[in-house]
N, C-alpha and C positions, 0 to 999 in steps of 0.2 A: 504494500500500500504506500501511497505517497504522503509524506508528512513534512512539517517544517522543522529544520534544525539550524540554529544560529541564523534565522531569517532567510534560509534558502530551502527550496524543495529537495527532498531526498527520498529514496526508496527505503522503506523500513521492512526488513525481512527477518524471519525467524529461522535459525539454523539449529538442528538437533544433532548432537554428537553423543551417542550412547545415552547416558542419563542426564547429560547437560543440555541446556537450552540457552541459546544466545540471541540477543536482539542485535542486528547488524544494520547500520545505516550506510547506504551506498549513494554516491554521487550519480545522478542520472546523466550528467554530461560526459563524465570521464569513466564511469564504471568502477571507480576506486572506492575502497572502504574508508569511510569517514570516522566511524566509531563502532566499537563492538563491546558489549557488556553481557555478562552472564545474567540470565533472567531466573533468579532463584524462586520466583513466585509461580513458575510455569513448569513444574516437574510432574504434573499429574497425567494429562492425556494427550498433549501436543495437538490439540484440535485447531482448526483454522480460525476459530473465533477469539483466540488469545491475542 
């Protein structure tokens, strides 16, 4: 989904690696990762509505 980060539009995606879930923000212009944080509140079912 597209969100605002530091006043700019970014793609916000969820990446699952084993039991870990990460929120990753990606620049839509360059495709580079702007930020990545572990989502400790999303270890339950990894559904699309998180």
